[in-house]
C-alpha positions as CSV (number, residue, x, y, z in Angstrom):
1,M,-27.3,26.7,1.8
2,S,-27.6,30.0,-0.2
3,E,-30.4,30.6,-2.6
4,K,-27.9,31.0,-5.4
5,K,-26.5,27.5,-4.8
6,I,-30.0,26.0,-4.7
7,N,-30.9,27.7,-8.0
8,N,-27.7,26.4,-9.6
9,K,-28.6,22.9,-8.5
10,M,-32.1,23.3,-9.9
11,L,-30.6,24.5,-13.3
12,V,-28.2,21.5,-13.4
13,S,-31.1,19.2,-12.7
14,F,-33.1,20.5,-15.6
15,L,-30.4,19.8,-18.2
16,P,-30.8,15.9,-18.2
17,V,-34.6,16.4,-18.2
18,I,-34.4,18.5,-21.4
19,I,-32.0,16.0,-23.0
20,F,-34.3,13.1,-22.1
21,L,-37.4,14.9,-23.4
22,V,-35.8,15.6,-26.7
23,Y,-34.5,12.0,-26.8
24,T,-38.0,10.7,-26.0
25,V,-39.8,12.8,-28.6
26,I,-37.3,11.8,-31.4
27,T,-37.4,8.1,-30.6
28,F,-41.2,8.1,-30.2
29,I,-41.6,9.8,-33.6
30,I,-39.1,7.4,-35.3
31,W,-40.6,4.2,-33.8
32,G,-44.2,5.3,-33.8
33,D,-46.4,2.3,-33.1
34,D,-43.6,-0.1,-33.6
35,K,-42.5,-0.2,-30.0
36,E,-41.6,-3.6,-28.7
37,T,-40.0,-4.9,-25.5
38,G,-36.5,-3.8,-26.5
39,F,-37.7,-0.2,-27.1
40,W,-39.4,0.0,-23.7
41,L,-36.4,-1.6,-22.0
42,G,-34.0,1.0,-23.4
43,W,-36.4,3.9,-22.7
44,T,-37.1,2.8,-19.1
45,F,-33.4,2.5,-18.2
46,S,-32.8,5.8,-19.8
47,L,-35.5,7.3,-17.6
48,I,-33.8,5.9,-14.6
49,A,-30.5,7.4,-15.7
50,T,-32.2,10.8,-16.1
51,I,-33.7,10.6,-12.6
52,I,-30.2,9.8,-11.2
53,M,-28.8,12.8,-13.0
54,M,-31.6,15.0,-11.6
55,V,-31.0,14.0,-8.0
56,L,-27.2,14.0,-8.2
57,P,-26.8,17.7,-7.4
58,Y,-28.9,17.3,-4.2
59,F,-27.7,14.0,-2.8
60,A,-24.5,12.7,-4.5
61,T,-22.4,15.8,-3.9
62,K,-22.5,15.6,-0.1
63,N,-22.1,12.7,2.3
64,G,-23.7,12.2,5.7
65,K,-21.0,14.4,7.3
66,G,-21.5,17.3,5.0
67,K,-18.3,16.6,3.0
68,E,-18.2,16.8,-0.8
69,V,-18.1,13.4,-2.3
70,K,-14.9,12.8,-4.3
71,S,-14.3,10.2,-6.9
72,I,-11.9,7.3,-6.5
73,L,-9.6,8.9,-9.0
74,D,-9.0,12.6,-8.3
75,K,-9.1,13.6,-11.9
76,F,-12.5,12.0,-12.5
77,S,-15.2,13.8,-10.5
78,I,-18.4,12.0,-9.6
79,Y,-20.2,14.5,-11.9
80,Y,-17.9,13.6,-14.8
81,V,-18.5,9.8,-14.3
82,T,-22.2,10.3,-13.9
83,T,-22.3,12.3,-17.1
84,I,-20.5,9.5,-19.0
85,Y,-22.9,7.0,-17.5
86,F,-25.9,9.1,-18.6
87,G,-24.5,9.4,-22.1
88,A,-23.6,5.7,-22.3
89,Q,-27.1,4.8,-21.1
90,L,-28.8,6.9,-23.8
91,L,-26.7,5.2,-26.4
92,L,-27.3,1.8,-25.0
93,G,-31.0,2.6,-24.7
94,L,-31.0,3.6,-28.4
95,F,-29.2,0.3,-29.2
96,C,-32.0,-1.6,-27.4
97,M,-34.6,0.4,-29.4
98,I,-32.9,-0.4,-32.7
99,L,-32.9,-4.1,-31.9
100,N,-36.5,-3.7,-30.5
101,E,-37.5,-7.3,-31.0
102,G,-34.0,-8.7,-30.4
103,P,-32.8,-10.9,-27.5
104,V,-34.4,-9.1,-24.6
105,S,-32.5,-11.1,-21.9
106,L,-29.1,-10.0,-23.4
107,L,-30.2,-6.4,-23.6
108,A,-31.4,-6.5,-20.0
109,I,-28.1,-7.9,-18.9
110,L,-26.2,-5.1,-20.7
111,E,-28.4,-2.5,-19.0
112,I,-28.0,-4.1,-15.5
113,V,-24.2,-4.4,-16.0
114,L,-24.0,-0.7,-16.9
115,H,-26.0,0.4,-13.9
116,A,-24.1,-2.0,-11.6
117,V,-20.7,-0.5,-12.7
118,Y,-22.0,3.0,-12.1
119,L,-23.4,2.1,-8.6
120,F,-20.2,0.4,-7.7
121,F,-18.3,3.6,-8.5
122,V,-20.7,5.8,-6.5
123,I,-20.7,3.6,-3.5
124,N,-16.9,3.5,-3.5
125,A,-16.8,7.2,-3.9
126,F,-19.0,7.7,-0.8
127,M,-16.9,5.2,1.2
128,A,-13.7,6.9,0.2
129,T,-15.0,10.3,1.2
130,N,-16.2,9.0,4.6
131,I,-12.8,7.5,5.3
132,V,-11.1,10.7,4.4
133,S,-13.6,12.6,6.5
134,D,-12.9,10.4,9.5
135,L,-9.1,10.9,9.1
136,E,-9.5,14.6,8.9
137,E,-11.6,14.7,12.1
138,E,-9.1,12.5,13.9
139,Q,-6.3,14.8,12.8
140,K,-8.1,17.8,14.1
141,V,-8.4,16.1,17.5
142,K,-4.7,15.2,17.5
143,V,-3.5,18.8,16.8
144,Y,-6.0,20.5,19.1
145,F,-3.9,20.0,22.3
146,V,-0.9,22.0,21.1
147,K,-2.9,24.7,19.4
148,S,-5.1,25.1,22.5
149,I,-2.2,25.2,25.0
150,A,-0.1,27.6,22.8
151,S,-3.1,29.9,22.6
152,D,-3.7,29.8,26.3
153,L,0.0,30.5,27.1
154,S,0.0,33.5,24.7
155,L,-3.0,35.0,26.4
156,V,-1.4,34.4,29.8
157,A,1.8,36.1,28.7
158,K,-0.1,39.3,27.8
159,K,-1.6,39.4,31.4
160,V,1.7,39.0,33.2
161,Q,3.0,42.3,34.6
162,D,6.5,41.2,35.9
163,K,8.9,41.6,33.0
164,E,11.0,38.5,33.9
165,L,8.0,36.3,34.4
166,K,6.5,37.7,31.2
167,K,9.6,36.6,29.2
168,K,9.5,33.1,30.7
169,V,5.8,32.7,29.8
170,E,6.4,34.0,26.3
171,K,9.3,31.5,26.0
172,I,7.1,28.5,26.8
173,A,4.4,29.9,24.6
174,E,6.9,29.7,21.7
175,I,8.0,26.2,22.7
176,A,4.3,25.1,22.7
177,K,3.6,26.9,19.4
178,F,6.5,25.1,17.6
179,S,6.0,21.7,19.3
180,D,5.0,18.6,17.3
181,P,1.3,19.2,16.7
182,M,0.4,15.5,16.4
183,S,-0.8,13.9,19.6
184,N,-0.8,10.2,20.5
185,P,-2.6,8.1,23.1
186,S,0.7,7.3,24.8
187,L,1.2,11.1,25.5
188,A,-2.2,11.4,27.2
189,G,-0.8,11.4,30.8
190,L,1.9,13.9,29.9
191,E,-0.5,16.2,28.1
192,A,-2.9,16.0,31.0
193,T,-0.1,17.2,33.4
194,I,0.7,20.1,31.0
195,S,-2.9,21.1,30.9
196,T,-3.2,21.0,34.6
197,K,-0.1,23.2,35.1
198,V,-1.3,25.7,32.5
199,E,-4.6,26.0,34.3
200,E,-2.7,26.6,37.6
201,L,-0.7,29.3,35.8
202,K,-3.8,30.9,34.4
203,D,-5.4,31.0,37.9
204,A,-2.2,32.4,39.5
205,V,-2.0,35.2,36.9
206,D,-5.7,36.0,37.1
207,E,-5.4,36.3,40.9
208,G,-2.4,38.6,40.6
209,K,0.0,36.1,42.3
210,T,3.7,36.1,41.5
211,E,4.9,33.6,44.0
212,G,5.2,30.1,42.6
213,I,4.6,31.2,39.0
214,S,8.2,30.7,38.0
215,E,8.2,27.1,39.3
216,I,4.9,26.4,37.4
217,V,6.4,27.8,34.1
218,D,9.6,25.7,34.6
219,K,7.5,22.6,35.1
220,I,5.4,23.3,31.9
221,E,8.7,23.8,30.0
222,E,10.1,20.6,31.4
223,K,7.0,18.6,30.4
224,F,6.9,20.1,26.9
225,L,10.5,19.2,26.3
226,E,9.8,15.7,27.5
227,R,6.8,15.5,25.2
228,N,8.9,16.7,22.2
229,E,11.4,14.0,22.9
230,K,8.7,11.3,23.1
231,C,7.1,12.6,19.9
232,K,10.4,12.0,18.1
233,L,10.5,8.4,19.4
234,L,7.0,7.8,18.2
235,K,7.9,8.7,14.6
């Protein structure tokens, strides 16, 4: 993580602290010695909200896999919702202070509900991000085969000296490049055969052999066309 990003996160963390300090000074001056249970209830929960806002840039923006945590609704970022929660808590805390000697149990329930709603949102945001992250990783694995084989065949084509063979290898490299990128467990055997044949082709070219290369290329093309047909059936 760059020093600039760390500094930006520190600056963001200071904002709720400044707001809370101003909030505390004003409320302490207004209520003076007349601080009852309601006041301390509102102040304590506001302190908790401030701490959450402070740690958010360090913990809530990344999940365990290093992915940015997204909100349940795309247009509402987790920062946006947390800011609303922070503002709502300051207002609710002020309401508790105004009542001061009011029904403490009711005030406590309101505070708990507000925090529970916020935590519900955050937990769901983390869960949603983890699910998306898993799907992205799975998709990377699924498209790796075609990308890897296409790359190998392109490199092999550059090494082939015989013009006719070169054209054949370039042809199957194009077929591989534009094949359906999504793999499937049912294609594992077929893809394993293709991989084996590509390795045979690489070894033959590296060793300077020409005999048998044409047959290997034809086999790779045949298996790729078979794979393409099966991919269509799986959709």
